[in-house]
C-alpha positions as CSV (number, residue, x, y, z in Angstrom):
1,M,-47.5,-77.2,47.4
2,G,-46.8,-73.9,48.7
3,N,-46.5,-70.2,47.6
4,R,-43.6,-70.6,45.1
5,A,-40.9,-68.0,43.2
6,I,-37.5,-67.1,41.6
7,I,-36.3,-63.7,41.9
8,T,-33.1,-63.1,40.1
9,T,-31.7,-59.7,38.1
10,Q,-31.3,-59.3,34.6
11,E,-27.7,-61.0,34.3
12,R,-29.9,-63.9,35.4
13,K,-26.3,-65.4,36.5
14,V,-28.0,-66.3,39.9
15,G,-31.7,-67.1,41.1
16,L,-33.8,-66.5,45.0
17,Y,-36.2,-69.4,45.4
18,L,-38.9,-68.6,47.4
19,H,-40.6,-71.9,49.0
20,W,-43.6,-69.6,50.7
21,N,-44.6,-66.1,50.6
22,G,-43.4,-65.9,46.2
23,G,-46.8,-62.9,45.7
24,R,-46.2,-59.5,44.5
25,D,-47.5,-58.2,47.9
26,T,-44.7,-59.6,49.1
27,V,-41.9,-59.3,47.1
28,E,-42.0,-55.7,46.2
29,P,-41.9,-54.6,50.3
30,L,-39.4,-57.0,50.2
31,L,-37.1,-55.4,47.8
32,R,-38.0,-52.1,49.3
33,Y,-37.2,-53.1,52.8
34,C,-34.3,-53.6,51.8
35,E,-33.9,-50.7,49.5
36,L,-34.5,-49.2,52.4
37,Q,-32.0,-50.6,54.5
38,G,-29.4,-48.9,52.2
39,Y,-28.2,-52.2,51.2
40,R,-26.0,-53.1,48.3
41,P,-28.8,-54.2,45.4
42,P,-28.2,-58.2,44.2
43,S,-27.0,-57.0,40.5
44,S,-24.6,-55.1,42.2
45,D,-22.4,-57.7,43.7
46,G,-23.0,-60.9,45.9
47,Y,-23.6,-58.3,49.1
48,G,-26.4,-57.4,48.0
49,W,-27.2,-61.5,47.8
50,A,-26.3,-62.2,51.1
51,R,-28.4,-58.5,52.2
52,I,-31.5,-60.0,51.1
53,C,-31.5,-63.4,51.9
54,Q,-30.9,-62.4,55.5
55,V,-33.2,-60.4,55.1
56,V,-36.4,-63.0,53.5
57,G,-34.5,-65.6,56.1
58,N,-35.3,-63.7,59.5
59,F,-38.9,-63.3,57.9
60,F,-39.0,-67.4,57.2
61,G,-37.0,-68.7,59.8
62,G,-36.3,-72.2,60.1
63,T,-33.9,-74.1,57.3
64,L,-36.4,-75.2,53.4
65,S,-38.0,-72.3,52.7
66,V,-35.0,-70.5,51.1
67,G,-33.1,-71.4,48.3
68,I,-29.8,-70.2,46.3
69,G,-28.2,-71.1,43.1
70,P,-26.3,-70.8,39.3
71,Y,-30.0,-69.7,36.9
72,T,-30.0,-71.1,33.8
73,E,-32.8,-70.2,31.6
74,D,-36.8,-68.1,32.7
75,A,-38.2,-71.6,31.1
76,S,-36.1,-74.0,33.6
77,M,-36.3,-71.7,36.4
78,D,-40.1,-71.2,36.8
79,P,-41.2,-73.0,40.0
80,G,-44.9,-72.3,39.4
81,D,-47.2,-70.3,41.8
82,N,-45.9,-67.3,41.3
83,G,-43.6,-67.3,39.0
84,I,-40.2,-64.8,38.4
85,Y,-38.9,-61.7,39.2
86,V,-36.5,-59.9,37.5
87,I,-35.5,-57.6,39.4
88,D,-33.5,-53.9,38.2
89,G,-31.9,-52.8,41.2
90,W,-34.7,-52.6,43.4
91,R,-37.6,-52.1,41.8
92,I,-39.1,-55.0,39.5
93,A,-38.8,-54.6,35.5
94,E,-40.0,-58.0,34.4
95,R,-42.7,-60.2,35.2
96,L,-42.7,-64.2,33.5
97,T,-44.4,-67.3,34.3
98,T,-44.7,-71.1,32.2
99,E,-47.2,-70.4,29.3
100,Y,-49.1,-73.5,27.9
101,D,-50.4,-75.3,25.6
102,E,-54.0,-75.9,24.9
103,D,-52.9,-79.5,26.4
104,W,-51.6,-77.5,29.8
105,K,-47.9,-78.9,28.1
106,P,-45.1,-76.0,28.5
107,V,-44.2,-74.8,25.2
108,G,-41.7,-71.9,26.1
109,V,-41.9,-68.2,29.3
110,R,-45.0,-65.2,28.8
111,G,-45.8,-61.9,30.8
112,V,-47.8,-62.1,34.2
113,E,-50.7,-59.7,33.7
114,P,-51.2,-57.2,36.1
115,C,-54.6,-59.3,37.6
116,E,-52.7,-62.7,37.3
117,E,-50.6,-60.9,40.7
118,Q,-51.2,-61.7,44.5
119,R,-52.4,-58.8,46.7
120,S,-53.4,-60.3,49.8
121,Y,-51.2,-58.6,51.7
122,D,-50.8,-55.0,52.7
123,F,-47.5,-53.5,51.2
124,D,-46.4,-51.8,55.1
125,E,-47.2,-54.1,56.9
126,M,-45.1,-56.5,55.2
127,L,-42.3,-53.8,55.6
128,R,-43.0,-53.7,59.1
129,A,-43.5,-57.7,59.7
130,F,-39.6,-58.0,57.7
131,D,-38.7,-55.5,60.3
132,E,-40.0,-57.0,62.9
133,S,-37.7,-60.6,62.1
134,M,-34.7,-59.0,62.2
135,P,-32.4,-58.8,65.4
136,E,-33.5,-55.6,66.8
137,D,-30.2,-53.9,65.9
138,L,-31.3,-53.6,62.5
139,R,-34.4,-52.1,63.0
140,L,-35.6,-49.4,61.3
141,G,-38.4,-49.4,63.7
142,E,-39.4,-45.2,63.5
143,F,-37.9,-44.8,60.6
144,L,-40.6,-47.1,58.3
145,D,-43.6,-44.1,59.7
146,S,-41.4,-41.3,58.2
147,V,-43.0,-39.2,55.3
148,E,-41.1,-38.6,51.9
149,V,-41.0,-34.9,51.1
150,P,-38.8,-32.6,48.7
151,A,-36.6,-31.2,50.0
152,G,-37.0,-27.4,49.1
153,E,-40.1,-27.9,50.8
154,L,-38.4,-28.6,54.8
155,E,-38.8,-26.4,57.4
156,V,-36.6,-24.9,60.5
157,G,-38.3,-27.4,62.5
158,D,-38.8,-30.7,60.5
159,E,-36.8,-33.5,61.9
160,V,-34.8,-35.1,58.9
161,W,-33.5,-39.4,59.2
162,L,-30.3,-39.2,58.5
163,R,-28.3,-42.1,57.4
164,E,-25.6,-42.8,60.1
165,Y,-22.2,-43.8,59.9
166,E,-22.2,-47.3,60.5
167,S,-25.6,-49.0,60.5
168,G,-28.9,-47.3,60.4
169,W,-30.7,-44.0,60.8
170,R,-31.2,-41.5,62.5
171,A,-33.1,-38.0,62.9
172,Y,-32.6,-34.9,63.3
173,P,-34.0,-31.4,63.4
174,V,-33.9,-28.6,60.8
175,V,-32.0,-25.9,62.5
176,G,-31.6,-23.5,59.4
177,F,-29.9,-22.9,56.1
178,G,-27.3,-22.5,54.6
179,Q,-23.5,-23.4,52.7
180,P,-21.1,-24.5,54.9
181,A,-18.0,-22.1,55.4
182,A,-15.7,-24.3,53.6
183,N,-15.8,-27.1,51.1
184,A,-19.9,-25.8,49.8
185,I,-21.9,-27.9,48.1
186,A,-22.7,-27.4,44.7
187,V,-26.1,-27.9,43.4
188,R,-26.4,-29.0,38.7
189,A,-29.6,-27.4,38.0
190,E,-30.5,-27.6,33.8
191,T,-31.0,-23.6,32.7
192,P,-33.5,-23.3,30.0
193,D,-31.8,-23.6,27.8
194,G,-31.1,-27.2,28.1
195,K,-27.2,-26.9,29.9
196,V,-26.6,-27.8,33.0
197,A,-25.1,-24.4,35.8
198,I,-23.8,-25.3,39.2
199,T,-24.8,-23.2,41.6
200,Y,-24.8,-23.1,45.5
201,P,-28.6,-22.5,47.2
202,D,-28.7,-22.2,50.8
203,L,-29.5,-26.2,51.7
204,P,-31.5,-26.8,54.7
205,Y,-28.7,-28.0,58.3
206,V,-29.6,-29.9,61.0
207,A,-28.2,-29.9,64.7
208,R,-26.0,-33.6,64.3
209,Y,-21.9,-32.2,64.7
210,D,-22.2,-29.6,67.4
211,H,-18.8,-26.8,66.7
212,G,-19.8,-24.2,69.6
213,G,-23.2,-24.4,69.0
214,D,-22.6,-24.0,65.4
215,F,-24.0,-26.5,62.9
216,S,-23.3,-24.8,59.9
217,W,-20.3,-25.4,59.4
218,N,-19.5,-29.2,58.4
219,S,-21.1,-30.1,54.9
220,N,-21.9,-33.9,56.9
221,N,-25.4,-31.7,58.8
222,Y,-26.9,-30.5,55.9
223,V,-30.0,-32.6,54.0
224,H,-28.1,-33.9,50.3
225,G,-30.9,-34.6,47.6
226,E,-33.3,-34.0,45.7
227,T,-35.9,-35.6,48.6
228,A,-35.8,-35.9,52.4
229,R,-37.3,-38.0,54.6
230,I,-38.7,-37.0,58.0
231,R,-41.2,-37.7,60.6
232,P,-44.9,-36.9,60.3
233,R,-45.5,-32.8,61.5
234,R,-47.2,-32.3,63.7
235,E,-50.5,-30.5,62.6
236,T,-51.6,-27.7,64.3
237,A,-54.8,-25.8,65.5
């Protein structure tokens, strides 16, 4: 009895066993939650496996709902119910389940059809359920309400979530656009002829590290990357 699943990577060296909540409607939010926390994925090293085990263990509680061990082969690892999730980074790359003949004897593995996936739980509600089960000082909290926008569309006053030095996220307001006086930030851009050019455009910076009222001086105040996560903007009349 259960709602079982196995999570492994494309290397197929380790398997994480879930006795409950093995449906895609739990596993996908679980992976996304680990990504939002900034954890390294299991494919990178053992710390990635440790973090996903930490999150799901906090969620289940008890001592019997989660297991981890060597992964042998697909046909032997399918626990039934929801089958196998093969992940690449924090994304589901492949779904497998046991294939049976007309006499219900196992004859190998096959892909899981989209119509076979469990879709009972709301994605955002599951993100919050994982967060609520974490120790208070490790929770994402309000960050889960953030909205992802193109960095090029940021405006003065937008509150951008940036990762803190040790852990967690904090929102800082955008206060200007420019480049630091030293250590200018290069941006790679593809030219019409297919080549790559290095540019130094004006970038948004936030009120994070102050220097006599000047926030433009420190490169760590600048928003890097193609997208940013912000607090939802207030609607104006």
